[in-house]
Each structure stands twice: as C-alpha cells, then as structure tokens.
N, C-alpha and C positions, 0 to 999 in steps of 0.2 A: 730095828734098822741094822742092816749089815754095815760093818765098819768100812768095807770097800766102797760102798755107795757114798758114805760120808766123805771119805778122802777123794773120791772122784769129783764130787761137787766142789769141795774146798780147793782142789788143785785147779779146776776150771776157773773158779772165781779169782784165785791168786794169779792165774795166767792173764786174765783180763786186766786186773789191777797192774800187773807187771808190764803189760803192753803199754799202758798209759805213761810209764816212766820214759818213753821216747820223748815226751814233751820237755822235761827238764834236761834230758841228754842233749837234745837239739839246742836248747837255751844255753847250756854250758859250752857247747861247741861254738855257737855264734858269738857269745860274749867273751870268748877266750879263757873260760874257766876250765881248761883242759884237765886239770887234776881232779875235777869233780865228775868226770865222765864215768870212770870205773865204779865209783860208789853206787851209781844208778844202773850201769850196764850189767854188773855182776848179778844183782838180785833179779833183774829183768830176764836175763838168759836162763838163770836157774829155774825161775817160775815157768818159763815157756818150755823148757826141756822136761819138767816134771809132768806137764799135761799129757803128752803122748805116753810117757812111761807108765803112768798110773791108769790111763783110760783105755789104751789100745787093747791090752789083754782082756778087758771086760766090756768091750764095745758092744757086744751082742746082748748084754744084760740090760734090761730096761730099768730105769731108776724109778722106784715107787716110794713115795713119802707119806707116812701117816701123820696125823696131827702131832703125836708125841715126838716123832723124829724131826719134824719141821722146826721145832724149838731148838733141838740139838744143832741142826744145820745152821740156822740163823745166828745163834749165839756163837757157834764155832767160826762162822764166816766173819763176824765182826771182830772177834778176838784175833783171828788169824790175819785178817787184813791190817789191823792196827799194829800187830807185831811185825808184819812184813814191811809196813810203811816206816817202821823205826830203823830198819836195816840200812838204807841209804844215808839216813841221818847219822847213824853210828859210824859207818864206813867213811863218812866225810871228815870225821874228826872235829866237827864244829861244835860238838856238845860235850859236856864234862863227863857224862857217864851214860851207860846203857839205860839206866832208870830214867834219866832225863829224856833220852830219845823215845822211849816207850811212852812216857807221859805226853810228850809233844805230839806223837802220832795218834794216840788215843784222843787227845784233845782236838786234833785235826779231823779225824774220821767221824767223831761223834758231834762235830760242829760246835764244840764248846768254845774254843778260842782262847782258853787260859794258857798262858805260855810260861816257860821257865827261862826265856831269853831276856836278859837285861838290855842287850844291844842288838836288835834284829838287823840294824843297818850294817853291822859288821859281818853278817852271814853272807856267804856267796849268794848271788841272785837266783841261781837255779835251785838252791836249797829253800829260799823264801818262796819261790814259785811252787815247789813241791808241797810245802806246808799249806799253802792256800789251795792247792789242787786236791789235797786230802779232804778239805771242806766240801769241795764240789762233788767228789765221789761219794762221800758219806751223806751229803745233803739229800739227794733224791733216793739214795740207798744203793749199796753195792749189790745186794741180793736182787733188788728190782732191776738193776742193770743186767745182771747175769740172766735173769728170766727173760728180759727183753731180747737179749742177743742169742739165747740158746733155746730153741723149741724143745730140745732134749729134756729140759726141766719143766715142760708144760704139765706133766703129770705131777701133781702136788704143788705146782707153782703158786696157786692161789693161797695155799696154806703158808708158804714161805713169805709171801708178800704181806699176808695178814699178821704174821709174827714180827714183821719189820716195820710196817707203816704205822703212822701215828693217828691217835683219835679213837673214840669208842665205837664208831660206825665205820666198817671197812667193807667196801664192795667194789664191783667192777663198773667202769664207765662205758666199756665195750663188752661185747659178748665173750671174747677170749681174753684171758688174763695176760697173755703175751702181747696182744695188741694194746691193752691198757698200759702195760709197762712201757712199750715203745712210744705210745702217745705222750706219756708223762715225760719221758726223757727227751723227746723231740721238742716239746714246749720248753722244757728246762734249758736245753741247748740253745734254742732260738733266743730266749730272754738273755742268756749269757752273752751271746754274740752281739746283741743290740747294746747291752750295757758296755761291753768291751769297746765298741765303736764310739759310743758317746763319751766315755772316759778318755779315749785317745784324742778325740776332737777337743776336749776341754784341757788338754795339756799334759796328761800322763804319757810316759813312754809306753811302748807296747807291752813290755814285761810287767810293769806296774799295773797297767790297765787290765791285763789278763789275770794277774794275781788277785786284784780286788774284785773283778767280775766273778771269779771263782768263789772268793770268800763271801761276797754279798749274796749271790743266789743260793749258796749253801748255808746262809745265815750263820757263818762261822765266826769271823772277827779277827783272824790273823791278818796282819798288815806288814808291809815292807818298810814302814817307818816306825821309829820309836814312839812318836807322838800319835800313832795311828792315823786316821784320816785328817786329824787336826794338823799333821805335819805338812799337808799340801796347802793349807790356808787358802782354799778356793771355795767360794760360795757355789759355783757351778758344779764342782765335783761333789760337794756335800749334798746338793739338791738331787743330783742323779742317783747317788747311793741311797739317799733317804727314800726316794721313789721305788727303787728296785728292792730295798729291804722290805718295804711295805708289801710289794707284790710277792716277794718270796714267802711272806708270812701268810698268804692266802692259800686256801685249799686248791691244789693244782687241777683238780677235776673241774673247777669253775672255768679255768682257761680253756679247757677242752670244750665245755658247753658253749663258751663264747665263740670259739672257732666253728662249732657246729650251728651257730646262730640260735641256740636254745637259751635265749635271754631270760626266760621265765625262771629257770633253775637258779640263775644268778640273782635276780631281783627278789626272789622269795627266800633266799638263804639266810636263815636266822643268825648263823655264826658270823657271816660277813658283815651283817648290819651291826652286830655287837662289837666286832673287831674294829670297825670304822669309827663307831661312836666312842669307844674307849680311847682310841688314838687321838681323836679331836679333843675330847674333854681333858685328857692328861696333858696334851700339848698346851692348851689354853691355861690350865692351872699352873704348870711349871713356868710358862712365860710370865704370868702374873707375879709369881713369887720370886723370880730371878731378875725382875726389872731393877731392883736396887743394885744388883751386881753389874749390870750392863748399861744402865741409864738410857736405854734406847729400845723401843718396842721391837723393832725389826731385828736387832742383834739378839735380843732375848729369844725371839721366835725362832731365829736361825739355830741357836744352840739347843733350845728345848725340843724342837721338832726332831732334830737329828737324834738326840739322846733318847727321846721317848720311843721312836720307832726302833732304834738299835736295841734297847732293852726289852721292849715288848716282843720283838721277833727273835729275841735271844741271840742276836748277832754279836753284840759286844764291841763294835767299833766305838771310837770316842773322838770327840772334837773338844771336849771339856771334861774336867774332873768334877763329877757331880757331888763329890764329898766336900767341895768348897762352896757349894750352893747353900742357901738358907735351909734350915731344917724342914720347913714345910715342903720345899721343892724336893728334898731328899726323901721325904715320906712317899711322894708319888713315885719316885724312882724305885724305892723299896717295894712298893705295891706291885710294880710291873714284874718283879722277880717271881711272883706267885701266879702270873697269868699265862704268858707264853702266846704263841701265834695260833693259827687255825689248825684243826686236824687236817691231815693230808698235805700239809705244807712241809717245808724244810726246817721250820722253827721247832724249838724244844718247848719245855715247860708243861704245865698242866693241860693247856689248850683252852681256848675261849669257849668252845662248845660245851665243855664240861661245866664251866661256870654258868653258862646260859641255862643248862638243864637244872643245875642245883638251885639257881635263883628262882626258876619257874616252880620247882618243887616246894621251895619255901613258901612261895605265894599260894600254892595249892593247900599247903598245910594250914595256913592262916584262914583261908576260905572254908576249909573243912571244920575248923573250930567254930566258925560262925554258922555254918550250914552242915551239921553232922551227917545228914542224909544225902547230901549233894554228891554228884559224880564229877570229878575234875580230872582232866587229862592234860598232859604236856604236849604242846604243839610246837613242832620244829619244821621250818620250811613250809608252813601252812598245812602240815600233815600231823596226824596224831602219832606221837612217838610211842615206841614199845616201853612197857612198864619196867622190863628187866634192865633197860639202859640206866635207869636211876640207881638201881642196886649195883650195877657194874661201875658206875662213876663214883658212888659212895665208897665202894671197896677200893678202887684205884686211889682216890684221894687219901684214904686212911693209910694205905701202904706207902704212898708218896710222903706223907708227913712222918711216918715211922722211919723211912730211909733217911729223910732230912735230919731227924733227931739223932739217929745212929751216927751219921756223918759229922754232925756237930760235936758229938761226944768224942769221935775219933780225933777231931781237931784239938779239943781241949787236952786229950791225953798226951799230945806232943808239945804242949806249951802255948798254943794259940789262945788268945783271949776269947771270951764267949761271943762277942760281936763279930770278930774276924772269923771264928769257926762257923757261925751262922751264915756269914757271907760266902764262905767257901763251900758250904753245903748247898746253899741255894744256887750258887754258880755252877757247881759240877753236876748235881742231880738234875737241875733245870737246863743244863747245857747253855748257860748264859754267857760265861766268860769272866767278866770282872766281878769282884765281890765287894766287901766292905773292910774297913780297917786296914790291917796288915796285908790284906789281899785285894785292896781297892783298885780302882782303874789306873792309878799312878804307880802301882806295884806289880810284881810278877810272882810266880809260884817258885822261883828259884831257891829260896832259902828254906822252904818247908822240908822236914825230914823225908827220907826216901820211903819209909813205911807209909806215910800219909799220901805220898804221890801214888803209890800202888793202890791204896784204897780209893783215892780219887779216880783212878783209871776205871776201877769197877763201878763206882758211882756214876761216872760219865756214860759208860756203856749201858748200865741199867736204865738211866734216864733216857737215853736215845732210843732204846728198844721198849719203851713204855713199861718198864719195871718187870712185868711178869715173865718176859722171855728170858731174863737172867735169873730172877728170883725163884722161878719154878723148880730149879735144880736143887734148891735147899728144902723142898717140901717132900716129906717121906712118901706122900701119896703118888708123887710122880714116878718113883722107883718101884712101886708095887705094880705087878702085872694084872 
C-alpha cells in the first residue's frame, strides 16, 4: 500500500471526526463556557485544513486497498482518531496529563467507558458531551462512517468494514457496502434521536439527554454524573436507558430487516434468541439473590435489570455498586463480563453468537461419542453453518483468553492485586468499563500507573477491533511478501 493512500484516508477520517467537534463548540458557546471553544476549534480547523492539503495533489489517483492494507488503515484510523480525540481534552486543561487524555479518549472511542475522572461533574459540560460523543462515533464505527459518507472509499470499502465490525460472520445487508454503511448509520442515528427525546421528556436537560443518548447507543458508559445513571434517581430514566442498551446490543442488521419487513430473518436469528434468554435468566437470578439487600421484589428487579443489561452489552452504566451485592449475585455479574452483546452491534465482549456456536459444537461432540458414524452439523438461523466458523471461533476465543492473561500480568507488575488485575483485563479487553476490586464500579482508573494506562489503551483498541486487526502486526507472516 502506498503511504500517500494511507495518509489520504486517515486525513479524510480525521476531517470527518473534526467536523463533529462543532457539537461541543456550539454547546460551549450556548452554555457560556467560552474558554472551552478554542480547545475544540483549533483541532477542528487543523483537521479540515489537512484534508485538501493531503488529498488535492493526488485527487486523480484512485484509492485501492488490498486485504493486507485494509488492516493497516483500520488500525491506523482508530489509533489516529483516539489520539485526535485527546487533543481537545488536553488543550482544555481539565486533565492532569496527556496520558490521562489519551486514556480517556481511547476509552471513549472504543466504547469501554473506563474513566480516570474522579469528579466528572467538575468538568465543563462541553467536555463531558465530547467524552460521550466519542462513544457514539466509535460505537457504529468511524471507518464505517467514512465509508458511508465517501463513495471514494467504495473500492476496498468492504475489506475496511470487515476489519472493523464485530462478530465471526461479516456480510452486506444490501448490494453495495456504502449503502449498507449508510443504512446502519441512519438506524443508529434514528434510535439516538428517539432516546434523546424520551430522556428529555423524563426530566434530563438537553445536554445531559444528548450525552447519555450518545453513550447508550454507543454502549460506552461515560456519564455526566459521578454516580452514573444512579445520580438521576429516576425509574423512568433507568427504564429508557435499559431498553436502549438492550437494543444497542442487538445486531443492527436486524433493525434493517425489520424496516424492510423481513421479519423471518429476525424470528429465526439464533443469536437474538440466546441474547434475550441470557438477559431474562440473569435478571431473574440476580433479582432473587439481591432480595435480602432491597427487601422488595420490584426494587430488586429495578437494579438487577439495569445492571444486567449494562454489563451484558458492555455499556458500563451503573445504578448500584454490584460489589456490595451477595456473592451469588456478583457471580452472575462476573459471568456477564465473558459474554458481551450480539455480533454487528455496538457492544464489545466475545459476542453471544460465538458462545452459541461453541455450545452447539460441544453438543455435537457428545452426540459423536454416542454415535461415532453420525453426521452432525451446527445450525444457525435455521441454516447449516460453515464448519470453518467453529475453527475461527475457537482460535478467536484462545487469543482472547491469552490477551486477558497478558493484561492480568501487566496489572500485577505495577502492584494491582490479582482480582483487580483480572477485573481490569476483562474490563478493557471486553470494552466493559467497570472492573472489580480496586477498579470496581465505585472506583476509577485515575491512580493506576501511566505505563498500565498505555497498555490498557492497546487492550481496549484490540478488543474493539476483534483482536486480529491489532495483533496481526505482531505476526512475522504479515510482514512477509
């Protein structure tokens, strides 16, 4: 891949992200936070100026991307966007160091939601809005947005989206990948607007409603309150956010099928069925085990349902500290860290479909022991699945576990206890947000050493890009021609 093509694509992407800085700029102006305008205006203007400077001299050259170069572009896009997103945070002076700004931005764009802020309510409101906005941009995917807006990237666009989107099966819901990307972003935007309106009706002011709509649909978890969603103490707000977190954890292709009235695709979707049943079962289990804490079924159901959906979709919002719950309830919370939402959603984690395939494969192996000459296939969505998907998922799960273990080790090297290190690893690699112990829901990442923050940035980005897009650069075979 020619270096000039790489920088052309990155400059266009940063120009698009830079253009979205107009939202916090307008917010700063309206709310009277005039000293916050320049920290956003400077990077916005720089990004917009760079687009013509880099692209006009080469405008007649067509951008062609190979499979190999698509990984470079996607990885470079996410790292560049996250570093760019740290610039206004750094220029604002609201954070202690550049490392903290980078960590917060990576956590935002990767929709992890782990924060180094001990007092988010002390931050300027436009800064809080930008933090939540990074979730929204990263949720559906900044590369997907670029492909949707620029037919210029139609060549190789499918490879870009494959390298960015989540799940073992990646395809088009429409004939053209640019049309698919546009459809996903339109659905994403419509859901965001609906939630924004509902939150506003339920008592949030416009900036808080927009911030939390961004964070919910992006399954991120940044909030404008120190107590997260619990700070609003509103059943209505919690209910709306629970519903939209659940929706954000569903494969967005299914919303397109609903719009097209292709209900059969939705009804037969194996992953959606499993996702729904996991949600129901865990909610009921945690409700049962937390009854001694709340002494009321409906109160227990209120907190358990919110926390279950928040952790399953890797959003990370909180209305209660689950580390104060009985150990049996904590076990189910711990279990959710390993699952994640659906493929093709904005949620992180291993993804429900992978667990569905692995469980079906285990069942087939048991049947094969009883019937050695039998032929057993894995059926997904009422169709026979490809056999190579099982190997793909087994490999992914192995790599996922290895990265978790390495990240646990990194935590212990800087003095975190083993349980806190495990919580931090599951949180960052799975893009969940809260962890356990010293990194639990009532704590922040502020006190961890800078070296671990930088490693967590890598872990968050690797987790968001389904591991291989980042890890492939460490494999000697990638560099061989």
